[in-house]
ZAMARGU-4260 file (C-alpha; in steps of 0.2 Angstrom, whole numbers, plus 5000, padded with zeros to 4 digits):
<rodrens>
0) 5138/5324/4602 | 5144/5308/4593 | 5161/5308/4583 | 5158/5307/4563 | 5172/5296/4553
5) 5170/5298/4535 | 5180/5281/4529 | 5184/5291/4513 | 5193/5304/4524 | 5193/5297/4541
10) 5201/5314/4548 | 5218/5313/4559 | 5224/5301/4571 | 5218/5310/4584 | 5203/5311/4577
15) 5203/5293/4576 | 5206/5293/4595 | 5194/5304/4601 | 5180/5294/4592 | 5191/5276/4601
20) 5191/5285/4618 | 5172/5292/4618 | 5169/5273/4613 | 5153/5277/4600 | 5155/5285/4584
25) 5144/5290/4570 | 5150/5280/4552 | 5146/5285/4535 | 5135/5272/4529 | 5142/5258/4515
30) 5126/5246/4518 | 5112/5251/4503 | 5098/5258/4514 | 5085/5247/4502 | 5094/5233/4507
35) 5091/5236/4524 | 5072/5242/4523 | 5070/5225/4515 | 5080/5218/4529 | 5068/5226/4539
40) 5052/5222/4533 | 5058/5205/4529 | 5061/5203/4550 | 5043/5214/4556 | 5035/5199/4546
45) 5043/5188/4556 | 5041/5196/4574 | 5022/5199/4569 | 5020/5177/4569 | 5011/5169/4582
50) 5022/5163/4597 | 5020/5144/4593 | 5025/5150/4575 | 5041/5156/4581 | 5041/5145/4594
55) 5045/5133/4577 | 5061/5143/4576 | 5072/5142/4590 | 5089/5133/4589 | 5094/5119/4598
60) 5114/5122/4603 | 5111/5139/4595 | 5115/5150/4611 | 5107/5163/4606 | 5117/5164/4590
65) 5107/5155/4579 | 5086/5156/4576 | 5076/5166/4590 | 5074/5167/4607 | 5057/5174/4617
70) 5056/5187/4629 | 5063/5180/4644 | 5049/5177/4661 | 5050/5191/4673 | 5059/5189/4686
75) 5057/5190/4705 | 5067/5195/4721 | 5082/5208/4721 | 5086/5203/4705 | 5082/5218/4692
80) 5070/5213/4681 | 5076/5207/4660 | 5077/5214/4647 | 5061/5216/4637 | 5062/5211/4615
85) 5063/5197/4609 | 5077/5194/4598 | 5084/5182/4580 | 5102/5177/4578 | 5111/5172/4563
90) 5129/5173/4556 | 5138/5163/4541 | 5143/5145/4544 | 5159/5138/4543 | 5166/5123/4535
95) 5160/5106/4543 | 5177/5103/4546 | 5184/5119/4549 | 5198/5122/4564 | 5188/5136/4577
100) 5173/5125/4570 | 5178/5108/4577 | 5187/5115/4592 | 5174/5126/4598 | 5157/5123/4589
105) 5148/5130/4604 | 5155/5146/4594 | 5149/5140/4575 | 5130/5132/4577 | 5125/5133/4558
110) 5112/5146/4557 | 5093/5145/4553 | 5081/5158/4543 | 5062/5154/4543 | 5060/5153/4523
115) 5045/5143/4526 | 5036/5157/4536 | 5045/5171/4529 | 5047/5168/4508 | 5062/5177/4504
120) 5069/5183/4522 | 5084/5172/4522 | 5095/5176/4503 | 5088/5196/4512 | 5101/5191/4529
125) 5111/5182/4521 | 5118/5200/4511 | 5115/5209/4526 | 5127/5199/4534 | 5140/5200/4520
130) 5138/5220/4518 | 5140/5224/4537 | 5154/5213/4541 | 5164/5222/4525 | 5159/5240/4533
135) 5165/5232/4546 | 5179/5224/4541 | 5183/5245/4533 | 5183/5254/4552 | 5195/5243/4562
140) 5206/5247/4547 | 5204/5265/4549 | 5206/5263/4567 | 5221/5250/4565 | 5230/5267/4560
145) 5228/5279/4573 | 5234/5265/4587 | 5248/5263/4578 | 5244/5245/4570 | 5246/5238/4552
150) 5230/5239/4544 | 5227/5223/4544 | 5229/5219/4561 | 5214/5219/4567 | 5206/5211/4552
155) 5219/5196/4555 | 5210/5192/4570 | 5193/5191/4563 | 5194/5183/4548 | 5184/5168/4552
160) 5178/5175/4570 | 5162/5173/4574 | 5152/5187/4568 | 5133/5187/4574 | 5122/5195/4569
165) 5104/5200/4580 | 5087/5207/4575 | 5080/5212/4593 | 5059/5216/4595 | 5055/5228/4608
170) 5037/5225/4610 | 5026/5239/4616 | 5027/5245/4634 | 5012/5243/4636 | 5013/5223/4635
175) 5027/5222/4648 | 5021/5211/4662 | 5027/5227/4673 | 5027/5246/4674 | 5046/5249/4665
180) 5053/5260/4652 | 5069/5251/4651 | 5071/5239/4634 | 5087/5232/4634 | 5096/5236/4654
185) 5115/5245/4652 | 5129/5235/4649 | 5143/5233/4638 | 5148/5220/4622 | 5161/5209/4622
190) 5167/5209/4604 | 5180/5220/4596 | 5167/5231/4589 | 5147/5231/4585 | 5139/5241/4571
195) 5121/5244/4575 | 5112/5252/4557 | 5099/5263/4558 | 5083/5256/4573 | 5064/5259/4567
200) 5063/5270/4583 | 5071/5280/4596 | 5078/5272/4611 | 5096/5269/4609 | 5105/5278/4624
205) 5123/5280/4629 | 5132/5284/4645 | 5146/5298/4640 | 5157/5309/4654 | 5142/5302/4667
210) 5127/5308/4657 | 5116/5297/4647 | 5115/5305/4630 | 5102/5299/4616 | 5110/5293/4597
215) 5099/5287/4584 | 5111/5283/4568 | 5103/5295/4555 | 5104/5293/4538 | 5119/5287/4528
220) 5125/5280/4545 | 5129/5267/4559 | 5133/5268/4575 | 5148/5258/4580 | 5153/5257/4597
225) 5170/5251/4604 | 5169/5230/4616 | 5178/5225/4628 | 5188/5214/4617 | 5196/5230/4609
230) 5197/5240/4627 | 5206/5227/4632 | 5218/5226/4618 | 5222/5244/4621 | 5226/5243/4639
235) 5209/5251/4640 | 5214/5267/4628 | 5197/5264/4618 | 5185/5263/4632 | 5172/5250/4628
240) 5157/5258/4628 | 5141/5256/4642 | 5124/5257/4634 | 5104/5255/4636 | 5088/5253/4627
245) 5073/5263/4634 | 5058/5271/4632 | 5055/5289/4634 | 5040/5294/4641 | 5025/5291/4629
250) 5032/5283/4617 | 5021/5269/4609 | 5022/5256/4600 | 5039/5246/4596 | 5055/5244/4590
255) 5066/5236/4579 | 5084/5235/4578 | 5098/5226/4569 | 5116/5224/4577 | 5130/5215/4572
260) 5145/5210/4583 | 5162/5209/4578 | 5170/5195/4585 | 5192/5190/4587 | 5192/5171/4584
265) 5191/5164/4598 | 5209/5159/4600 | 5216/5176/4597 | 5223/5181/4612 | 5220/5199/4616
270) 5239/5206/4622 | 5237/5223/4624 | 5243/5230/4610 | 5255/5247/4614 | 5246/5262/4608
275) 5263/5277/4603 | 5262/5295/4608 | 5253/5290/4623 | 5258/5291/4640 | 5266/5274/4646
280) 5253/5265/4658 | 5255/5248/4668 | 5246/5233/4661 | 5227/5232/4666 | 5225/5216/4660
285) 5230/5199/4661 | 5230/5191/4645 | 5214/5180/4642 | 5209/5174/4626 | 5192/5180/4614
290) 5184/5162/4618 | 5189/5165/4636 | 5182/5183/4640 | 5167/5178/4632 | 5166/5163/4644
295) 5169/5176/4659 | 5158/5187/4652 | 5144/5175/4649 | 5144/5168/4668 | 5146/5184/4676
300) 5130/5188/4666 | 5119/5175/4669 | 5127/5173/4689 | 5119/5189/4696 | 5123/5193/4713
305) 5112/5202/4724
</rodrens>
């Protein structure tokens, strides 16, 4: 059973630390349910477009952070099957002369919204980004105190960070190119934390104490999980969550979900933060910048060995 956190009454330090040790927890939501429903309605309309129409929404240089990504082709040989999903990404723009954008242009592509195909989608998705990011900043301020840090410790490194939103459409399994049940293979996110509002159908599973547990965000809650950046920042105290998305036997229809990935600014040095009142342990990780961690993770993901 996942621990629950109410941002107005978060509970004691031990409760929050237990949630971080699990890597997954539920947080009472501050994003209006009506806004989430509106965003899902627009995204359903977008993913229902023809493949040719959606293909026009691919963004050159978007680097998986802007615009549409179609399903990957089926792999062969010993490589695992790709995720069975279509994606749409967006984030807030930075000014053209912002030093982060000049230094890390690949992390800050211009957002793209297909309002010419789905009128009104851009306004709804921009508002959802703003509300979700405010929610995530509230979450990290709450978690900072449990780790012995200043409330602004994490929000400072997130200021102007590339917070990326992802809408994922998992098509019905009977349309998959081969027999399978996995929509998204098991993985960890490379950010600080990830917010996962309620999806339109079951499927999310988390690995907790060696067991896969189904997790759904009930009404009024968002699932939040720990990414590898926070894992490194706490010398492994907060555990980067392992998760996947699985279709259940006999499950019909597709699944639409949303996630917001809360990344530190690329130049942030992920130096381990000492957690007070815990047994001291040797440093497990060398210091990397947040951008170096992303680059390494991307390389390892796309250069799999048999």
